[in-house]
Structures are given as structure tokens and as C-alpha cells.
N, C-alpha and C positions, 0 to 999 in steps of 0.2 A: 586624815583630814587636817591634823595639826601640821603635818609636813607641808601640805599644799599651801596652807595659810602662811606659814613661815616663808616659803619660797616666794609667794606673792608679795609679801611685805618687803623682803630683802632685795628682790630683783626689780621691783617697780614695774610690774606688768600693766599693760593698757587694759581698759575695761572690757574690750572685746575678747582679749586673751583670757581674762578671768572668767568670763561667761562661758567660753569654749571649754575651759578646764572643768567648770561645774557640770556642764552637760555631759562631757566625756566620763567624768567620775560617776555621775548618776547612771549612765548607760552601762557602765561596768559593774558597779556595786549593786544595782537593783536585781539583776539576774542572779548574782552570787548570793545575795541575801535571801532571795525568795527560794532558791534551791537548797540552801543550807551549806553550800560549798565554801562560804566565807570562812567557816571554822577550819576546814581542811587547808585552805590557802594560808590562813594565819599560822597554823601549826608548822608549815613548811619554812617560815621565816625564823631564823634563830633569834633568840632574845638579845644576843650581843649586837646583831645588825640593827635591830630596832632601837636599842639604847644608843648606839653610835650615831644613828640618824638623828635622834632627838638631841643628843649633845651637840652635834655639828650645827644643826639649825638653831639651837639655843645660843650658841656662840655667835652665829651670824646676826641674830636678833639683838644680842647684847651690843655688838659692834655698831649696828644701826642705831640703837638707842643712845649710845655714847656720842655718835655723830650728830644726833639731833640736839 
């Protein structure tokens, strides 16, 4: 969720695109959460990938903040 928010902020998506992303994420995460598969999917992603994604998006947001 944080990654999607950061991408929305840094890429300047239009409102329709933001709504579409919200609907798609809901359609994907609802069945994963209800079935308990979200834990298995989360275990497949290495911690280094998650940390790298957070760092990269944090840098993008910092650059955006400096630009403002």
C-alpha cells in the first residue's frame, strides 16, 4: 500500500488511474486475505527486495519534496 501511494505521489497519476489502482488492489488483496494466502505470498518476497523498494520510493518522495 505504501508503495502504491508513493508511486501515485511521484508520478502524478490522474484521478481515474488512482481509482483503477484502488479497485485492482482490492480485487487482488481481498481473496488473498480471505483465503490466508497473503502470508504465503509475503514469505516469498525476500526482505532485501522489500527494503530496496521502500528505499527507492523514499528517495523519489524526498526528491519530490525538495522540488516543492
